[in-house]
C-alpha positions in Angstrom: 0.0 0.0 0.0 1.1 3.5 -0.7 1.2 6.2 1.9 -2.0 7.8 0.8 -3.8 4.5 0.8 -2.6 3.7 4.3 -3.5 7.1 5.5 -7.1 6.8 4.3 -7.4 3.2 5.5 -6.3 4.2 9.0 -8.5 7.3 9.1 -11.6 5.4 8.0 -10.8 2.5 10.4 -10.8 5.0 13.3 -14.0 6.6 12.0 -12.3 10.0 11.8 -13.4 12.6 9.2 -10.9 14.4 7.0 -11.9 17.7 8.7 -10.9 16.2 12.1 -7.6 15.1 10.8 -6.9 18.5 9.3 -7.6 20.1 12.7 -5.3 17.7 14.5 -2.6 18.5 12.0 -3.3 22.2 12.0 -3.8 22.3 8.3 -6.7 23.0 5.9 -9.1 20.2 5.0 -8.1 20.5 1.4 -4.4 20.2 2.3 -5.2 17.0 4.2 -7.3 15.7 1.3 -4.3 16.2 -1.0 -2.3 13.8 1.3 -4.9 11.1 0.7 -5.0 11.8 -3.0 -1.2 11.6 -3.3 -1.1 15.2 -4.6 1.0 16.5 -1.7 3.2 15.0 1.0 3.1 15.9 4.7 6.1 17.3 6.6 8.1 15.1 8.9 6.3 16.6 11.9 3.0 15.8 10.3 4.0 12.2 9.7 5.1 11.9 13.3 1.8 13.3 14.5 -0.2 11.0 12.1 1.7 8.0 13.4 0.9 9.0 17.0 -2.8 9.6 16.2 -3.1 6.1 14.7 -0.6 4.4 17.1 1.4 3.1 14.2 5.1 3.5 13.2 6.1 6.0 10.6 7.7 3.2 8.7 4.3 1.6 8.4 2.7 4.8 7.2 5.4 5.2 4.5 5.1 1.6 3.3 8.5 0.5 4.5 7.1 -2.3 6.7 3.8 -4.1 6.5 3.1 -4.4 10.2 1.7 -1.4 12.1 4.5 -1.5 14.6 8.1 -2.6 14.5 8.6 -6.2 15.7 10.3 -6.4 19.1 13.6 -8.4 19.5 13.2 -10.1 22.9 16.4 -12.2 23.3 18.8 -14.3 21.3 17.5 -12.8 18.1 13.9 -13.8 18.8 11.7 -11.2 17.1 8.0 -10.9 18.1 5.3 -8.8 16.5 2.8 -6.9 18.5 0.3 -9.6 17.7 2.8 -12.2 19.1 3.2 -10.2 22.3 -0.6 -9.8 22.7 -0.9 -13.6 22.4 1.7 -14.1 25.0 -0.1 -11.7 27.3 -3.3 -13.6 26.8 -1.6 -16.9 27.6 -0.2 -15.4 30.7 -3.6 -14.1 31.8 -5.0 -17.6 31.4 -2.0 -18.9 33.4 -1.1 -21.2 30.5 2.4 -19.9 30.4 2.9 -21.1 34.0 1.7 -24.6 33.0 3.9 -24.6 29.9 7.0 -23.5 31.9 6.7 -26.4 34.2 7.8 -28.9 31.6 8.2 -26.9 28.3 9.2 -29.6 25.9 6.4 -32.0 26.9 3.8 -29.3 27.4 4.4 -27.6 24.1 4.3 -30.9 22.3 1.1 -31.7 24.1 -0.4 -28.3 23.3 0.6 -28.7 19.6 -1.3 -32.0 19.4 -4.4 -30.4 21.1 -4.2 -27.5 18.6 -4.1 -29.9 15.7 -7.1 -31.7 17.0 -9.0 -28.4 17.4 -8.1 -27.4 13.8 -9.3 -30.8 12.5 -12.6 -30.3 14.4 -13.1 -26.9 13.0 -12.4 -28.2 9.5 -15.0 -31.0 10.0 -17.6 -28.4 11.2 -17.0 -26.1 8.2 -17.3 -29.1 5.8 -20.6 -30.2 7.4 -21.9 -26.6 7.3 -21.2 -26.3 3.6 -23.0 -29.5 2.7 
């Protein structure tokens, strides 16, 4: 996606009107509209503000990366996306991480088998629904 496409997508996803964005950026509505049309480019300060408004990285806005935020390197080169980190938070809330940490190799293998079973069950349900 190009900058102008991402900008429009993010604005519409948040339910913000062009007029509101223009006010937040302290520019005219037509100047903002030009950003979304690709007829004009925002200043670096405006890009920073837009990134803050939508809680995304400037690199995402500019089309350099395809994830809204930069992945996080945790340790030993392990890189996690925001989605990965959110999944880990949810596992922790459900106390599943505690269970997994007690015997990681065995528990992860067991969890993998359970997940495969669930995926198989979902596939069967979808097949039956489409018949």
